[in-house]
N, C-alpha and C positions, 0 to 999 in steps of 0.2 A: 540508476532509476530516475535521476532528475530529468534527463531528456524525455523519457517515456511519460513521466508525470506531467511535464510541461505540455507535451503534445496532446495528451488526453484532456488536460484542463482546457486547452484551446478548442479541441473538437467537441467536447461535451459541455463546456461552459460551467463546470463544477470542479471542486477539488476532489482528488482521488488518492487512494492508498493502494500500493501494489502488495498483494498478500503472498503470492508465491508463483513460481514458474510452473506452468502446466505442461509445456512441451516445446521441443525444438525440432523442426523439419529441415533437413539439409544442413549445409555448412560443415566446417571442419575445424577442430581445434578452438572451439568457442568463438568462432568468427563466422559472420554471414549467416545464412539460413533464415527461416521464418520462425519467430518466437511468439508463443502465446502465454500471456500472463493472466492470473486471476486477479482482478482489480475490483476494489470496492469504491463506488462513488459515495461521497459524504453527504450528497444531496441528490434528489431526483433530477436528472437532466430534463431540460425543456422538451416538449413533444417535438419529434422530428430530428433530434440531434443524433440518435442512434440509427446508423444506416445498415449495420450488419445484424443478422438474427441473433437473438440471445440463445445461450445453450439451453437445451431442453432438459438435460439431466442435472437439475439444481442440486440433488443429493451428492453428485460427484464433486461439487465445489465445496461442500462443507462436511463430508464424512471424514472420520479420522484416516490419516494416511501415515504409514511407517516413517516416511522421510519428510513429513511436514511438521514444522514447529507448532505447538499447541495454540499459539496466538494467531497463526496464519489461517484464520477462518472468518466467516462473516461475523462482523462486530468484534472480533478478537483484538484487532489493532486498536479500535476505538477504546475498548476496555483497558488495554495495556497503557496506551498513551494518556488516557484519563487518569489512571492510577499514578503515572509518573508526574503529571501536572499537579495533581493533588498533593503528592509527597513533596514536591518542590515548594509548593505554596506553604505547606505545613512547616517546612524547613526555613521559611523566610526568603525563598528565592522564586517568587511567582514568575510565570512566563511573561515575557514582554512582547513577543510576536508569535505567530503560529508555528507549530512544530513542522519541521521539514524532513521528509524522508530522503536519505542520501543513497542508500543501497539496500537491497534485500537479496538474500540467498535462501536456499531451501530450509536452512536450519537457523538462520539468524537475520537480523536487520540492524541497520545503522540509521539513527534519527538524530537530528540536531534540535535541542530544546533551548531556545534563547532566554536568558535571564539577565537582569541588570548587573549581576556579578560575573557574567560571562556565560558562554555556552556550556550545556551539559550534554 
């Protein structure tokens, strides 16, 4: 996810989180092909930064899906990561830098939460 996030941050000019994989066209054996992700921008990109049309079926992006983790929805990751940051702060290990998304699969995600006592 890190290369995808870095590219989107450069193109959109804002931080993003990848929620889940929407689909893959072409490719074989998890290589190549055209991949489409559902991504949430943490801020509104400046006008003119989005060059592709937005999906028209917004419900498809947020309705429950059998193979989608409950957190992989609009605002779901923000809620989950906010909870984690609050829990770490309560435990005396507040975040020292922004949370980094490392990987995301359809049923799980891997995030790095940096603290003064080491990463979580």
